[in-house]
Structure formats: structure tokens, C-alpha cells
N, C-alpha and C positions, 0 to 999 in steps of 0.2 A: 504494500500500500504506500502511496506517495508520502504520507506522514513519516513512516519509519525509514523509507529510503532517503529522505532528506536528512534525517538524523545520522544515518550511516555514512552518507556522502560527507557530511560535516566532520564526522570523526576521522574519516580516512584522509580528507583534504589536509588536515593538520600534519599528517605523517608522510604523505607521498606527493610527488611532484607530477600530478596528472590533472588536466582540466576537469571541472565538476561534471560536465556533460559526458566525458569519457568514463569517469568513475561510475556514474549512474547507468551508463550503457552496459558496463561489465557486470553489474550486480545480478546474481542469479537466485532462483529459488531451489534449494537442495531437494533432491528426489525423495529423501527420507526425512520426515519432520524431526527425527531424533538427532539429525545432523545440524539442526538450526532452522531458523525462519528465513534467513537471507545468507548469501555467501558471496565473497569477493575473491575471484581467482587472481593469483599473483604471477601468472606466466608473463604478462606484458611488462613486468618490472624486472624480470630476470636479466635481460640484456644490459640495461643501464646500471643496475646494481651489482652485476657480475656475481650473482649468487643463485643457488637453485630456488625454484618457486616454493619448495617445502620450507627451506630455511627462512625465506622472506616472510612466509605466512606465520611462522612461529614468532619471529622478531616483531612483526607488525601487531600480532595479537597481544603480545606481552606489553607493547608500548601504548596500546589504546586503553584508556580508562573509561569503561562503560558508564554512561549516565542515562537516567530515565529518558525515554521509555526502553532503552536497550539494557537488558538485564545482564548479559554476559557475552564475551567473545571467546572463541576457541579456535585454535588452528587444527584443521583436519586435512592432512596431506598438503597440497599446494593452495588450499583455500583458507581464508579467514571467515569463520562462520559466526553469525550474529543471532543471539536469542533475544526475543523481545518479551516484555512483560505481558503475560497472557491476559490479565484483566484489562490493561490499557488497550491491547489489541482488540479485545471484544468490544469495549466501550466506544472507541473511535470508529471502528468499522460499522457496527450496528447503528450507532447514532447518526452517522453520515448517511447511510442508506435510508434510514427512517425519515430524515429531514429532506433529502433530495428526491426520494421516491422515483417518479418517472424520469427525473433528470439525473439520476445516479449514472455515472459514466460520462456525462457531458463534460467536456473540457474546453479551454479557450486557446488551445495550441494553434488553431487556424484562424483566429480572430483577424479580420481585415484582409484575409486571403481568399482567392477564388479558385475553385477546382471545377473543371469541366469533365464530366464523365460521358463519353460517347459509347453507347451500348445498344444492343439488340440489332438495329440496322438491317431489317429484312428487305427483300426485293419486292417491289410492287408487282401485282398480278400473279403472285405465287402464295401458296398457303404458308402460314407459320407452322413449321414442322419441328420435330424434336431436336433437330440439329440447331435450331434457333434458341433453344432453352437456356443453354449455359451462358451465353452472352447476356441475355436478359436478366438472369438471376444473379450472376456474379456482379454485373454492373449495378444492379439495384442495391445489392448489399454494400458494395463499395461506396455508393452514393450515400446510404444511410450512415455508414461508418464515418465518412469524412464530415458529414453534417453534424454528427454527434461531437466531433472534435472542434466544432466552431467555424468550419469553413463555409463560405457561401458556395453552395453547390449548384451547378447547372447541368441537368440531365438532358442530353441531346440524343434523339433517335435520327441517325443519319440514313435516311431511307435510300434504298437503291432504286431510284426512279428515273434513271437516265441511261443512255447507251443504245447501241445498235439493236438490242433485243426489242426495243419499243418500236423501232421501224418495222421489225418483223411482225410484231403484234398488230400494228396498225394495218399492215397489208392483209393479215389473216382476218381481222375484224371486217374490213371493207369487202373482202371476197366471200367470206363464209359466215360472217357474224349474224346478219339478218337484223334489220332495223326493228322488227316487231318485238324482238326479245330485249331491246335496248335497256329498258328500265328494270328488268328482272335479272340482269346479269349478276353472276357471283364470281368469286375467285376461281372456283372450279371451272366455270365456263371459259374464263380467260386462260387458265392453264391448258384446257383442252384445245383452245385456238392456237396456243404456242406450239403444242405437240403437232397439231395439224399442219402448221406452217412448215415445220422441219420435215415432216413426211412428204409433203408436196414438193418442197425445195429439192429433195433428192431426185425427183422425176423432172423438175423444171428449175434448173439453177438460176434462171433469169429472175426468179422471185427474190433472190438475195440482192440483186442490183436494185430492184424496186424497194426493198427494205432499207437499203443504204440511202436511197433518195428520200424516202419518207423521214428517216432520222435527220438527214441534213435539213429538210423542211422544218422539222421540229426544233432543231437548234437555231434556225433562222427566224423562228417565231410565227410560222405559218398558222393562221387561225384554225383551219380544219384539223391539222395535226395536233395542235394544242388542246382543242376541245375533246378529241377522242382520248388523248393521253390523260387529261384531267378526269375524264369519266373512269378510266382504268384505276386511277389513283384514289378516287372517292370510294369505289367499290372495295378496294383493298384496305383502306384506312378504317372503314366501318368494321370489317372482319377483324383486323388487328386489334382495334380498341376493345372488342368483346373479350379477346384472350388476355389482354393486359389488365382488364378489369377483374377477370378471374384470378389473376396472379397478384393483384393489388399493386401493380407497377404504374408509376406516374412519370411522365416526361415533362420537362419545362419547355421543350421545343421539339416539334417534328419538322426537321429541316432536311430535305433530300438533296441529292447531288444536283438536281435541276436548279435549285436556288442559286447556285454559284455559276450557272451557265454564262450570265452576262459579265461576270468578273474574270472569267478564265483568260480572255485575250489580254487584259492588263497584267495578269499574273505571268503569262508566257512572255510578254514584253519585258517585264522586270527581270525574269530569269535570263533572257537573251542579253539584256544590258549588263548583267554580271559577267558576261563572257564565258559562261559555263555550258553553253548548248552547242550542238552541231547536228548536221543532217546526215542520217545514215539510212540508206535504202529508201530514200524519199520521206522518211519519218524524222521528226524533231526529237532529239534525245539529250539527256545529260549523261556524259560518259563517266561511269563510276568504277571503271577498271582499276584506277589507282587505289581504290578503297576495297578491292577484291569483291566487287559486286557487278552483276550485269547492268547494262545501261537502263536508265529510268526513261521510259517513253512518255513524251508530253503530248505529241500530236501524231496521228497516223497519216499516211500519205494522202488520204482523202480529206484531210484537215479536221477530222472529228477528234474530240478529246478523249482522254482515258482517265481511269480511276485516280492515278497519281496527280494529274493536272488539277482535277477537281478537289482532291484532298489538300493540295498546297493552297489553292484559292480559299478553301474552307478554313484552313488553319490561320491564314492571314486575316480573314474576316472575323474569326472568333477572337483573335488577339486584339484587334481593333475595337470590337464590340464589348467584350467582357474583360479585357486586360487580365487574363488568367495568370495564376502563379504556377498552375500545373494543368496539363490536359492529358486525360487518361483514355486510351482507346482499348475497349474490351472486345477483342477480336481473336478468333481461333489461331492456334499455333501455325497453321498452314500459311498464314499471311505474314510471317516474320520477315521474309525478304522484302515484301512490299513496304513495310513500315521502316525497315532499315534504310531502304532507298529514299523513301519520302522524307525521313528525318534528316538524312545526309544532304539532300537538296536544300532543305530549309537552312541547314548550317552553312552550306556553300553560298546561299543568298545573303549571308551576313546576319541572320537573325540569332541574337544571343539567347533567345528564348527557346531555340530548338531543343536544348537539353532539358527543357521542362515538359517535353512531350514524351509520354510513356506508353509503350505497347504492353498491355496486360493480356498475355496469351493464355490459352487453356486447351485441354485435351478434348477428345470426343466423348459423346454419350453413346453407349452401346447397351444392348439388352441381353441379359443372360439367356442363353439358348435361343435367342431370337424371338422370345415370347412377347408379342404385342400385336393386338389386332390392328389392322390398317383399313382405311376407307377406300384407298385406291393404290394399287401397286405396292412398291416396297417402301414408300415414304410413310413414316409414322407421323400423323398430324398431331400437333400439340394439343388441340382441343380434345381429340380422342383420348390422349394420355390422361389429361386432367379429369375428364368426365369419368373415365374408367376408375381412376383413383378414388374419386368421391363415391362412386357406386360400391366399390369394394369395402370402403370404410363403413358405408351405410349398412352393409350386410353384417359386418363385425359388430356394429352397435346393436342391431336388431337381435343378434345372438347373445351378446353379453349384457346389454342394458336396455331392453325393449321399452321401458317406461320413461326413458330419458326425454326431457322436454327439448324442443328446438332441435330435433335430430337432424333435420335437413341442413340447418346452418352449421351445426357442429361437424357433420360429415364433410361439409365443404371446407371448413377451416382445417380439419385434420387431414383430409385426403390431399388437398393442394399443399398443405404444409409438409406432408410426407414426401411429396415430389421435390419440393424446394430443399428440404434438409438432405435428401438422398443425393441431390446434385452438389450442394455446397459443402457437405462434410468430407468430400474427397479433395485432397490438395489439387488446386486448379490446373496445375501442369500435367496431371495424370488423367488418363481416360476414366470415365465413370461407367461402371458396369451396373446397370439398373436391374434389380431383382425385386419383383413384386413382394415375395414372401418376406424378404429382408426389410424393404422400405416401409411396409405397413405393420411391422411387428411392434406391439406395444411394450415389449420387454427387452428389445435389443438397443443398440446405439443408434436410435432413429428419432425422427421428428415426433411421431406419436408417443414415444417413450418420454421425451422431454415435455410435451404438451400434457400428457397424463400426469406427470410428476407435478406440474403446475396446478392442475385441477385437483389433485389429491391434497395439496397444501391449502387450497381454497376451501376444501371440505373440512379440514381440521379447524380452520379459522371460523367457519360457520358453526361448528360444534362448540367452540369456545364461546362464541356469541356475546362477547363483552368488548368494550373499548380497549384498544391496545395502547401501550405506553412504552416509551424508551427509558422511563424512570424505574430501573430495575437494579437488582444486586448483580453486577457483572461478574463478581467473584464466583457466582454459582455456575457459570458457563466454563467449566475447567477440564472436563473429560477430554481425552485425546480425540475422539470422534467429533466432539463439539468444536474444539479448537481448529481442527483440520478444515471443517466446513467453513468456519468464520474466516480463516485465512484465504480460502478459495474465493469467498465473496469479496474480500478486500482486493483481490487481484484483477477484478473486472475492468477498471479503467486502464490498467497497463496492458491487458489483453487487447483492448480496442486500439490502443496506440500501436501495438505490434501488428495487428491485422491491417491497419492503415499503411504502416511502413512497408509491408511486404505484399500489399494488395491481396490479402489472403483470408477470405471469409471462413475458410475451414477452421481457422484458429478459434473463431467464435463458437462454431459447432462443437469442436473438441472441448472447449472450456465448459459449455453447457452440459455436455455428457459428464465431465468431471464433477461439476457441481451436483448434478442429480445422483451420481454414484456416492459422493460424500454425504449428501442428504440421506440417502437410503441406509448408509452405514450408521449414521447418527440415529435415525428413526428406529432401526432394528435393535439398537443397543439401549435406547432410553425412551421412556414414556414421556410424551409431551403434556398430555392432560392428566393431572394427578391430584391427590388431596393436598399436596404442598402448594399453597397458593403462590408463594414467591417464586418457587422453581418453575411452576406452570407459566407465570408471567414472563419469566426470562426465556423459556423455551418457545413460547408463542411469538415473542419478538424475533427470535431466530428463524422460526417458520415463516413469518411475514416478510422478513428481509430476504430470505432465500427465494420466496415467491416473486418478490419484486425484481430481483436480479435475473431470474429466469425469464420473466416477462420482458424486461428491457433487452435481454440478449436475443430473444425470439423476434422482437421488433426490428433489430438491426438486420436480421436475415430476411425480413419481409414476411414473417409468419405471425399468426394470431396466437393468443394465449387463452384458450377456453377455460372457464371457471368450473365447468361441469363436463364430464365425459362418461 
């Protein structure tokens, strides 16, 4: 907890020549509580002091005179371990959570700073499928994490609404769309037209020339092309919003690639003026061979633009509009090269903010044994996944708790929460293997398990049925299981900081699982409601603060915290 770390930093600063930020960064939590509450590794001092880390730890521990709230220091191997006063630990931690409630975990680290989170970014005229899920969920969690740290956050959905595929779709719509169906069109219809175009283009290659002409018209602002394209966009956004509402995801701006179309020429001109472009095979490129990368294509030989051109224009516009301190792109690992090229071009253009742009990559989502119903072909639609999750949870509720009120709403919160947690609990760089049995398990390391733990704590509080108070005898909260749980609760703010530093929502998931496990060990060892009024008051405070931390953690992940299950 911040309070104790500040004290430890102060004690160490008097004895070692390291900046306070560096000391704070090095402080760890020992894996075994018997080894202490905090630990400082001495490896970094070994080179300058020309002694072994073990010797330094012993000398440092002997030189430090512990003062409250630090009870004792002890050298264990290459670490100086710090033991804090348990009563003070309990009082500071539980009072802080009780006072801050929903605001517990909020910090001012980002005050006055702006972070843009670019996430989801589906293509117009295509369904939101399961492969879109990870960007949406990871981006949403990162947005919440940074907002909790005091940053002004701008969530942008950079829609794929530009490119030669729209020329193809316009041709297909005009040839096979049929005006009678105009107002009833769905994304499925648009997708079918796209497939139809490619089938017909194999027989008649001249269709590709027509498509290129229509996209050139669209880029030039042709009214007919723009009207048809806007119709495609309206159909898609309506379906997208339905899915985002199910997931509880909000964007501050839906700004597609098309928005930057009028800016692209000025961007290309600026890049040319920097003297970093050349023509290769009739295309305009930035040669990145000196940086061990393929060339970055800016314009094709037919003068149409590419992703990189529009991304550069978008970055310039966002810097000018939002003056961001950091811009985070939540996009799959397969786009690493694109972002390396794009960021390098920004750097070569002389923008010192290029190093504030971050590509947060992630692995794929796969299904165990391929088990997932699909509406069409091999593509797993995101709506199908969410609906099936809710239906499966509904069946579990009917079996385990048929008299539960608001079953529909709770099944929705738990079913969709199960999908969110199953995605986010895996380190983002790894592939997620989605398994229905595992994801929906109320007893495993899952979303339903965390939500059920929250609901169980709410049930205990309802049984207590009296006003809660932080005016308790903190000396009563002294058992090992109790202290371990309280220490876990106190680590929540630092876990949020770490999750932000590494753009890693899985740290929040792992933390919540640890809190639930600590809670269960405490609950199994000690009665909360008993004839001892003072002890009951103390343990009820612990139950309520644990409930609060779980609720706050679930909120960061974009999940609900049901009070009954």
C-alpha cells in the first residue's frame, strides 16, 4: 500500500544513493507472508558497492532503525524485508476503502494528461465477429484503467470505411442489389454482395476496373458514390452499436478512415517536403530499408491511398485536436510491421511525439475443439457468442437457483461477463483458447466465480442487516488468513498502476482471483457473524471492503457486479 511504501522509501533513501522513484520501483511483495510484507532487492547496489547482494542486505538491514508503522526489518538472502504493524495495516487499509468506496483505486498520476485509446476498429459492411472481440475488450479495459489513474481518456473507434473494397461493393450493389430491398438491407446482405462480386470478378475481370473507378469517384466526392457508401455505413453502425451495447462499451468518437480523406494530400505533401519519399514501380513510398523494414507505401500507382497514409493523417489530426500525451493502438499482433513502419515515418517527419504512440498487440481467440455454433460458414459472429453465453448461464441459474429474481438481467450480466473475463484473464500477447465449460464455471478462475464471490458477500451483509462502521477494534483482525486478505486489498491501487504500465488487463483479472481465493480462505477459517458483537463488526467491515474492491476491479474490466446470483 502507498502509505507503507512511502515509509520504506524514506528509510532506504537515508542509507542508499538511489532516486526515490527507482527505490519505489524495486520494492516487491514477498511470495510468502512469513518473509515480510515488503522486500527490497539489493542486486542493483552490488556493482557500485562492490559487495555481494547478500552482504549488502545484511548491512542495510542492520543500519535501518525501524519506526512506526514499520515494525521490523530483516535480511533474507539478497533482500531487505520489511514487516509492518498489523493493526496499523488493517486500520489504514480498511478505513481508506470505506471512505473512498467506488473511488478506491483512483489516483491522480494522469492529472492534466490525455490518452487516446484506438480500439475495436471493425470494417464497414462486415459482421462483428469473434476475431473483433479482443481489441474491443482489451481497449475498453485499458480505457477504464487509465481513466481511473486520472487521465483524460478519448476512446476512438477507427472504422475501416475506406478502400478499394467499397468500389467493389458499390459495383455489386448497383448490379445485383435491387432498389426494392434498399431500406431493408442488413450487414448480411452487404456481405453477400461482397462475396458475389468476387465470384463474378473471377469470370469477368473487367469488374475490378469498374470497382477501381467507383472508388476513385468516391475519393473525389462523387454524390452517387457517397450516398451509396453512406447507406452501407449506416447499416453497419446500427448493427455494431447493438453489440457494443451488449458489451457495455462506449466510444467518444466513431471516426473512420474516410474522415481523413480530405487531409491525406496535405499529409503526403508534408512527407515529400521532408525529402523522405521516392517513386518505386509507379507507387509513392518511404524507403525504410535503412531501418530493416520494407518500404511504407503512401500512394498506389492509380493515386489511391493506403492504410499507412490515412493512419499518418489521423495521427497528425489527433495530435492537433487532442494534444495527447500518449496514443494507444489496440490492434492484433499481425499488424506489428504496419505500426513499426507508420511510427518510423512519423519520426522521420520530425514529430517528437512519435515515441508517444504505442502499439498494444494481442494474440488470437480460438475455440477448444472448434466448438461454437456459427450462423454462416466458418466465421463465428460475436452476437452469436454473447447470446449463447447468456442462454447457457440462464440454464445454470434455472438448475441451481430457479427462484432467483431478475434472472434475465443476471444471466446477461454473468454470461457476457464470463466472455469478457475469459478473454482478459489471459496475458494479451498469448492466444486465448475459449472453452465453454471453463469460462462458465462458477468454481474455477473465471468471471462467474468472481461475480458469485461478490454476490455471496452481499448476502452476508444482508444477513447482518445493520449499519456498518469503520469504528472498530482493528486489533481483532490479527489471524494470518485475515491479514493476508487485508494486504491483498491494500495492493489494488498498485495493481492498477502496473496494469497501466504494461497495458495488461490480465493483471486485474489475476488480482481479483487472488482476492477471492484469500477471501475464501478467511471465510472457511473464521465465522463472520457470531455472538461476539465487536468481532462481528470488525469482520463485517472486512467483508464490505472486500466486496467493494471486487466491484471496483470488475468495473475496470467492463463487467457488472451482481448482488444476487
